[in-house]
C-alpha positions as a printed NumPy array, in Angstrom:
array([[  0.   ,   0.   ,   0.   ],
       [  1.37 ,   3.41 ,  -1.006],
       [  0.604,   6.488,   1.102],
       [  1.38 ,   9.908,  -0.343],
       [  2.019,  12.158,   2.641],
       [  1.718,  15.923,   2.059],
       [  1.309,  16.603,   5.772],
       [  3.643,  18.611,   7.971],
       [  4.159,  19.477,  11.649],
       [  2.402,  16.881,  13.875],
       [ -1.151,  15.61 ,  13.212],
       [ -0.587,  14.198,   9.729],
       [  2.975,  12.971,  10.311],
       [  1.86 ,  11.078,  13.426],
       [ -0.852,   9.326,  11.415],
       [  1.513,   8.361,   8.605],
       [  4.235,   7.269,  11.044],
       [  1.783,   4.693,  12.393],
       [  0.898,   3.628,   8.854],
       [  4.572,   3.111,   8.044],
       [  5.11 ,   1.1  ,  11.224],
       [  2.416,  -1.344,  10.173],
       [  3.637,  -1.913,   6.641],
       [  2.518,   0.948,   4.414],
       [  5.003,   2.569,   2.058],
       [  4.835,   6.218,   3.09 ],
       [  6.241,   8.725,   0.603],
       [  6.643,  12.067,   2.34 ],
       [  6.368,  15.004,  -0.068],
       [  8.382,  17.989,   1.129],
       [  9.295,  21.356,  -0.314],
       [ 12.999,  21.919,  -1.031],
       [ 13.1  ,  23.744,   2.323],
       [ 11.643,  20.724,   4.12 ],
       [  8.88 ,  20.08 ,   6.642],
       [  8.822,  22.927,   9.174],
       [  9.132,  20.28 ,  11.894],
       [ 12.75 ,  19.68 ,  10.838],
       [ 13.625,  23.018,  12.457],
       [ 11.598,  22.682,  15.675],
       [ 14.576,  22.169,  17.948],
       [ 16.862,  21.996,  19.818],
       [ 17.758,  19.307,  20.411],
       [ 18.857,  18.174,  16.963],
       [ 19.667,  14.62 ,  15.943],
       [ 22.034,  14.912,  13.043],
       [ 20.639,  17.594,  10.719],
       [ 17.08 ,  17.619,  12.007],
       [ 15.198,  18.444,  15.186],
       [ 14.497,  15.48 ,  17.461],
       [ 10.819,  16.438,  17.07 ],
       [ 10.939,  15.627,  13.342],
       [ 13.1  ,  12.533,  13.729],
       [ 10.667,  11.122,  16.276],
       [  7.621,  11.652,  14.053],
       [  8.87 ,  10.431,  10.707],
       [ 10.352,   6.997,  11.253],
       [  9.83 ,   4.542,   8.426],
       [  9.116,   7.1  ,   5.684],
       [ 10.778,   8.066,   2.41 ],
       [ 11.385,  11.744,   1.616],
       [ 10.785,  13.184,  -1.84 ],
       [ 11.595,  16.88 ,  -2.292],
       [  9.27 ,  18.569,  -4.786],
       [  8.627,  22.258,  -5.379],
       [  4.842,  22.684,  -5.539],
       [  5.336,  26.205,  -6.902],
       [  6.44 ,  24.784, -10.251],
       [  4.351,  23.139, -12.994],
       [  6.821,  20.242, -13.103],
       [  6.461,  19.654,  -9.387],
       [  2.67 ,  19.682,  -9.516],
       [  2.597,  17.324, -12.48 ],
       [  4.902,  14.908, -10.667],
       [  2.561,  14.931,  -7.664],
       [ -0.448,  14.248,  -9.88 ],
       [  1.318,  11.286, -11.417],
       [  2.302,   9.957,  -7.998],
       [ -1.309,  10.345,  -6.807],
       [ -2.382,   8.186,  -9.719],
       [ -0.332,   5.328,  -8.224],
       [ -1.37 ,   5.983,  -4.618],
       [ -3.79 ,   4.203,  -2.278],
       [ -4.069,   6.949,   0.358],
       [ -3.211,  10.652,   0.248],
       [ -2.945,  12.674,   3.458],
       [ -2.662,  16.452,   3.733],
       [ -3.14 ,  19.032,   6.466],
       [ -3.043,  22.345,   4.633],
       [ -5.679,  24.976,   5.276],
       [ -8.911,  24.194,   3.353],
       [ -8.682,  25.365,  -0.244],
       [ -4.902,  25.109,  -0.585],
       [ -4.898,  21.793,  -2.439],
       [ -7.728,  23.034,  -4.69 ],
       [ -5.602,  25.978,  -5.784],
       [ -2.77 ,  23.579,  -6.604],
       [ -5.038,  21.295,  -8.603],
       [ -4.32 ,  18.484,  -6.131],
       [ -7.787,  18.346,  -4.577],
       [ -9.837,  15.164,  -4.182],
       [-12.155,  15.889,  -7.084],
       [ -9.281,  16.354,  -9.522],
       [ -7.199,  13.392,  -8.352],
       [-10.064,  10.912,  -7.898],
       [-11.053,  11.523, -11.519],
       [ -7.85 ,   9.733, -12.58 ],
       [ -7.611,   7.416,  -9.552],
       [-11.124,   6.42 ,  -8.407],
       [ -9.683,   4.148,  -5.685],
       [ -7.872,   7.034,  -3.991],
       [ -8.638,   7.602,  -0.315],
       [ -7.989,  11.273,   0.373],
       [ -7.583,  12.347,   4.029],
       [ -7.694,  16.067,   4.817],
       [ -6.835,  17.245,   8.336],
       [ -7.65 ,  20.815,   9.342],
       [ -8.45 ,  22.832,  12.426],
       [-12.209,  23.101,  11.977],
       [-12.966,  20.835,   9.021],
       [-13.884,  21.496,   5.406],
       [-17.339,  22.938,   6.16 ],
       [-18.834,  25.513,   8.503],
       [-18.228,  29.225,   9.178],
       [-14.838,  28.661,  10.849],
       [-13.403,  26.367,   8.164],
       [-10.828,  28.911,   6.947],
       [ -9.616,  30.024,  10.38 ],
       [ -6.007,  29.323,  11.245],
       [ -5.563,  26.771,  14.011],
       [ -2.844,  24.9  ,  15.835],
       [ -2.912,  22.51 ,  18.774],
       [ -2.959,  25.23 ,  21.437],
       [ -5.791,  27.08 ,  19.69 ],
       [ -7.935,  23.947,  19.385],
       [ -7.365,  23.014,  23.022],
       [ -8.893,  26.362,  23.898],
       [-11.613,  26.477,  21.218],
       [-12.856,  22.946,  21.954],
       [-13.432,  23.583,  25.653],
       [-10.647,  21.221,  26.693],
       [ -8.573,  23.983,  28.271],
       [-11.572,  25.192,  30.273],
       [-11.608,  21.932,  32.26 ],
       [ -7.827,  21.496,  32.472],
       [ -6.093,  23.326,  35.292],
       [ -6.023,  23.88 ,  39.024],
       [ -8.899,  23.87 ,  41.49 ],
       [ -8.195,  27.59 ,  41.927],
       [ -9.484,  28.088,  38.382],
       [ -6.212,  28.642,  36.52 ],
       [ -6.465,  26.953,  33.106],
       [ -3.493,  25.283,  31.421],
       [ -2.894,  23.321,  28.246],
       [ -2.304,  19.598,  28.439],
       [  1.277,  18.418,  28.855],
       [  1.57 ,  17.364,  25.21 ],
       [ -0.086,  18.234,  21.894],
       [ -3.274,  16.272,  22.487],
       [ -5.325,  17.95 ,  19.719],
       [ -2.749,  17.12 ,  17.044],
       [ -2.22 ,  13.557,  18.241],
       [ -5.971,  12.957,  18.528],
       [ -6.51 ,  14.234,  14.986],
       [ -3.727,  11.931,  13.777],
       [ -5.324,   8.898,  15.42 ],
       [ -8.781,   9.695,  14.048],
       [ -7.258,  10.223,  10.599],
       [ -5.855,   6.714,  10.761],
       [ -9.252,   5.384,  11.851],
       [-10.947,   7.26 ,   9.017],
       [ -8.5  ,   5.906,   6.459],
       [ -8.966,   2.343,   7.705],
       [-12.771,   2.66 ,   7.532],
       [-12.468,   4.015,   3.994],
       [-10.251,   1.053,   3.036],
       [-12.899,  -1.339,   4.346],
       [-15.56 ,   0.482,   2.336],
       [-13.325,   0.306,  -0.747],
       [-13.165,  -3.474,  -0.372],
       [-16.954,  -3.477,  -0.914],
       [-17.394,  -0.691,  -3.454],
       [-14.085,  -0.567,  -5.305],
       [-13.958,   3.2  ,  -4.843],
       [-12.089,   5.518,  -2.525],
       [-13.563,   8.556,  -0.803],
       [-12.833,  11.881,   0.851],
       [-12.095,  11.774,   4.602],
       [-12.645,  15.108,   6.363],
       [-10.932,  15.243,   9.792],
       [-11.389,  18.283,  12.025],
       [ -9.083,  18.737,  15.016],
       [-11.964,  20.484,  16.782],
       [-14.348,  17.574,  16.164],
       [-11.879,  14.937,  17.277],
       [-11.054,  16.667,  20.559],
       [-14.756,  17.186,  21.28 ],
       [-15.362,  13.485,  20.609],
       [-12.679,  12.445,  23.09 ],
       [-14.343,  14.742,  25.657],
       [-17.619,  12.835,  25.33 ],
       [-18.104,  12.182,  29.082],
       [-17.701,  15.883,  29.885],
       [-20.056,  16.985,  27.125],
       [-22.553,  14.264,  28.093],
       [-22.686,  15.601,  31.66 ],
       [-23.122,  19.167,  30.413],
       [-25.835,  18.231,  27.89 ],
       [-27.726,  16.338,  30.613],
       [-27.366,  18.887,  33.417],
       [-26.641,  22.253,  31.858],
       [-23.868,  22.733,  34.416],
       [-20.667,  24.129,  32.914],
       [-17.642,  22.283,  34.375],
       [-14.392,  23.967,  35.325],
       [-10.84 ,  22.794,  36.034],
       [-10.377,  20.407,  38.96 ],
       [ -6.658,  19.681,  38.935],
       [ -6.275,  15.91 ,  39.276],
       [ -9.698,  15.513,  40.899],
       [-12.57 ,  13.788,  39.108],
       [-16.03 ,  15.132,  39.786],
       [-17.779,  11.751,  39.676],
       [-15.425,   9.462,  41.657],
       [-13.757,   9.783,  45.09 ],
       [-10.919,   9.094,  45.796],
       [ -9.578,   9.485,  42.269],
       [ -6.657,  11.944,  42.138],
       [ -3.038,  12.671,  43.047],
       [ -1.909,  12.829,  46.661],
       [  1.31 ,  14.294,  48.034],
       [  3.306,  11.777,  50.092],
       [  6.324,  12.411,  52.316],
       [  8.649,  12.489,  49.29 ],
       [  6.649,  12.661,  46.034],
       [  3.158,  12.351,  44.589],
       [  1.144,   9.227,  43.888],
       [ -1.993,   8.74 ,  41.832],
       [ -4.8  ,   6.461,  42.976],
       [ -8.131,   5.447,  41.395],
       [-10.767,   3.948,  43.665],
       [-13.497,   3.593,  41.061],
       [-15.905,   1.166,  42.783],
       [-17.254,   0.342,  46.214],
       [-15.406,  -2.988,  46.108],
       [-12.15 ,  -1.108,  45.571],
       [-13.122,   1.235,  48.401],
       [-13.208,  -1.707,  50.784],
       [ -9.758,  -2.856,  49.663],
       [ -8.485,   0.725,  49.85 ],
       [ -9.603,   1.091,  53.463],
       [ -7.894,  -2.188,  54.326],
       [ -4.695,  -1.079,  52.604],
       [ -4.438,   2.238,  54.446],
       [ -5.413,   0.759,  57.813],
       [ -8.69 ,   2.676,  58.08 ],
       [-11.373,   0.008,  58.283],
       [-13.487,   2.544,  60.177],
       [-13.984,   4.467,  56.934],
       [-15.199,   1.4  ,  55.052],
       [-18.716,   1.348,  56.497],
       [-18.912,   4.959,  57.581],
       [-22.402,   6.185,  56.576],
       [-20.793,   9.309,  55.112],
       [-18.474,   7.403,  52.786],
       [-19.639,   3.817,  52.187],
       [-20.872,   4.434,  48.609],
       [-19.303,   6.44 ,  45.83 ],
       [-22.187,   8.949,  45.591],
       [-21.76 ,   9.605,  49.308],
       [-17.999,   9.995,  48.945],
       [-18.539,  12.511,  46.147],
       [-21.112,  14.374,  48.231],
       [-18.862,  14.433,  51.295],
       [-15.464,  14.794,  49.632],
       [-14.793,  18.036,  51.537],
       [-14.523,  16.068,  54.788],
       [-13.006,  12.866,  53.371],
       [-10.211,  14.425,  51.322],
       [ -8.462,  16.182,  54.239],
       [ -8.365,  12.862,  56.131],
       [ -6.702,  11.116,  53.174],
       [ -4.338,  14.004,  52.422],
       [ -2.947,  14.011,  55.955],
       [ -2.588,  10.254,  55.986],
       [ -0.695,  10.037,  52.674],
       [  1.764,  12.749,  53.769],
       [  2.809,  10.591,  56.701],
       [  4.664,   7.976,  54.619],
       [  6.713,   7.721,  51.438],
       [  5.155,   7.147,  48.023],
       [  6.831,   3.734,  47.808],
       [  5.221,   2.724,  51.109],
       [  1.743,   3.607,  49.904],
       [  2.14 ,   2.098,  46.442],
       [  3.298,  -1.157,  48.013],
       [  0.391,  -1.235,  50.481],
       [ -2.245,  -0.323,  47.896],
       [ -0.924,  -2.71 ,  45.248],
       [ -1.236,  -5.663,  47.645],
       [ -4.98 ,  -5.007,  47.7  ],
       [ -5.325,  -4.518,  43.938],
       [ -5.864,  -0.761,  44.089],
       [ -4.884,   1.035,  40.847],
       [ -2.02 ,   3.326,  41.807],
       [  1.372,   4.644,  40.712],
       [  3.939,   7.249,  41.567],
       [  3.813,  10.29 ,  39.27 ],
       [  6.756,   9.427,  37.03 ],
       [  8.967,  11.581,  34.845],
       [  9.892,  10.598,  31.284],
       [ 13.26 ,   9.113,  32.29 ],
       [ 11.532,   6.777,  34.714],
       [  9.084,   5.733,  31.993],
       [ 11.834,   5.045,  29.446],
       [ 13.869,   3.088,  32.004],
       [ 10.903,   0.984,  33.132],
       [ 11.116,  -2.771,  32.527],
       [  7.553,  -2.669,  31.209],
       [  8.589,  -0.185,  28.519],
       [ 11.44 ,  -2.491,  27.525],
       [  9.197,  -5.558,  27.484],
       [  6.844,  -3.82 ,  25.05 ],
       [  9.753,  -2.505,  22.937],
       [  8.389,   1.016,  23.137],
       [ 11.757,   2.763,  22.65 ],
       [ 13.608,   0.72 ,  20.017],
       [ 17.013,   1.604,  18.566],
       [ 17.333,   2.407,  14.847],
       [ 20.165,   3.557,  12.589],
       [ 19.989,   7.138,  11.343],
       [ 21.945,   8.26 ,   8.278],
       [ 23.678,  11.104,  10.132],
       [ 22.946,  10.819,  13.864],
       [ 24.007,   7.176,  14.13 ],
       [ 22.098,   4.763,  16.341],
       [ 19.195,   6.544,  18.04 ],
       [ 16.136,   5.66 ,  20.102],
       [ 12.64 ,   6.322,  18.794],
       [  9.114,   5.523,  19.894],
       [  7.835,   2.037,  19.178],
       [  4.434,   0.843,  17.982],
       [  1.399,   1.218,  20.292],
       [ -0.671,  -1.781,  19.122],
       [  0.614,  -5.361,  19.221],
       [ -0.676,  -7.588,  16.393],
       [ -0.085, -11.331,  16.629],
       [  0.133, -12.104,  12.901],
       [  1.317,  -8.853,  11.308],
       [  3.229,  -7.   ,  14.03 ],
       [  4.29 ,  -3.44 ,  13.422],
       [  7.891,  -2.321,  13.711],
       [ 10.08 ,   0.702,  13.138],
       [ 12.019,  -0.41 ,  10.074],
       [ 14.048,   2.755,   9.431],
       [ 14.783,   6.13 ,  10.964],
       [ 13.367,   9.399,   9.654],
       [ 14.761,  10.27 ,   6.205],
       [ 17.001,  13.171,   5.323],
       [ 15.285,  15.79 ,   3.202],
       [ 14.917,  14.529,  -0.371],
       [ 16.998,  11.429,   0.299],
       [ 14.613,   9.142,  -1.586],
       [ 13.586,  11.382,  -4.496],
       [ 15.547,   9.515,  -7.17 ],
       [ 14.57 ,   6.054,  -5.979],
       [ 10.861,   6.819,  -5.509],
       [ 10.37 ,   8.516,  -8.865],
       [ 12.168,   5.717, -10.637],
       [ 10.356,   2.962,  -8.758],
       [  6.836,   4.411,  -8.714],
       [  6.776,   6.419, -11.935],
       [  9.473,   4.652, -13.914],
       [ 11.463,   7.818, -14.58 ],
       [ 13.078,  10.865, -12.998],
       [ 11.551,  13.716, -14.962],
       [ 11.295,  16.099, -12.052],
       [ 14.239,  18.518, -11.496],
       [ 15.408,  17.391,  -8.089],
       [ 16.974,  20.573,  -6.783],
       [ 14.671,  23.543,  -6.301],
       [ 15.271,  26.866,  -4.548],
       [ 16.389,  26.846,  -0.939],
       [ 19.133,  25.067,   0.982],
       [ 20.742,  21.873,  -0.359],
       [ 18.592,  18.782,   0.041],
       [ 19.238,  17.128,   3.375],
       [ 19.788,  20.374,   5.282],
       [ 16.613,  22.289,   6.183],
       [ 16.896,  26.041,   6.571],
       [ 17.601,  27.271,  10.072],
       [ 19.454,  24.202,  11.31 ],
       [ 22.98 ,  25.029,  12.42 ],
       [ 25.845,  23.208,  10.669]])
C-alpha cells in the first residue's frame, strides 16, 4: 500500500508514522526547504530536530517544489499510483494547486484522500487558522484542564494534534474497508476540533444532561472519590478507587477500616457528596509515609495506583522495555538513536520501526524511478541543499 504524505508538523505525520510502522510505504512530499518540523529544535539529531526525527520513522522523503508546474505534475502522477493521500493544509490550498480530491479521484477512483484541518472542510470557521494550542482552547478542553483555583493550562503534550492523527488513521482504515466493498475511494474530512470534542464525550454528556458548565479540577474527578493525586512524604502518587469494592480494599490497605462502612463514605455517591470532609483525612494520611510505602500497600490489595513518574523513569521501566516502546534504529547522520515504538501489538502482522526518519529529499531519485518509472522532475529547487533544512545550524 502506497501512502502519499503531504502533511507537515504533527497531526498528519503522526498518522503516517503509524501507517509506516504497520507496513505501508509512506512517501513524504516535502518542499525543497523541508517540513517545518525539521527546524523545531533543539535538540537536533544529526541535521534535524528530534521532534521531526521522532515523528517520521519509516518514511521516504521526496523533495518537490509545488510552486512549479513540473512539481505539480509529478505529484499528480504519484497520486495516480497511490492508495491513500494525506494532507493538512488549510482548506482550499490543495484546490488551488489542482491536487484536490475531485481532480485526483477523476484519474484514480480508488484514492482515499484524508484532509486534516483545524475546523474541518465545512462551517463558518473552516478557513480560520488553528494549531494545537488554539484547538485546546476552542474545543473547551482547556476550560476543564487546570487547578482547582481556576487557573487553566494546556495539556502536557499536543493532544489535539495527536488525537486528529489517530482519528485520521481510523478514518483511512474505515475508507479502506468500504473500498473493499465498493471498489472506490472517498474523501475523509478530519477536524481537530471535532476529534477533541469526541474524546471529551463524558464531559459533554454531563453538560448536555445537566446544563452545568464544568471547570478545572486539577487531578480531581467530579464523579469518583478518591480518584486523584496525593502528596506523600517524598513525592506524589496517583490512585483510582473507582468502585465500592475497591473502596473496601483501599480502606484495608491504608489501615482505616473505620472508613469502610462509615455512613458518610460507604458508597461512591456519598464519597462525592462528602469529599470536603473525606479528602483532608486522606491528604494528611498520605503525607505521613513515602510514596513507595503507599504504592506497596495499595498494590497488595489490587488498588490502581502509581507514583507520578517523569519521562526518564518511563523510558527506564522494565515494562517499557518488554513492550519494545523505545527501540534503537540507525539514522543516516545521527548514528544509532532511540525512537518511539508501535502502540498496538498484532499477533500475525506485528508493526515495527524499520528505518529512521529520512534526510530531506533522500529518496527522491529512488521513488520517482520505482513508482513512476522515470526521474523527470528537477530534483533541486530553490532553498538550501537537500538534506539540510533552513535554520538548522551546521
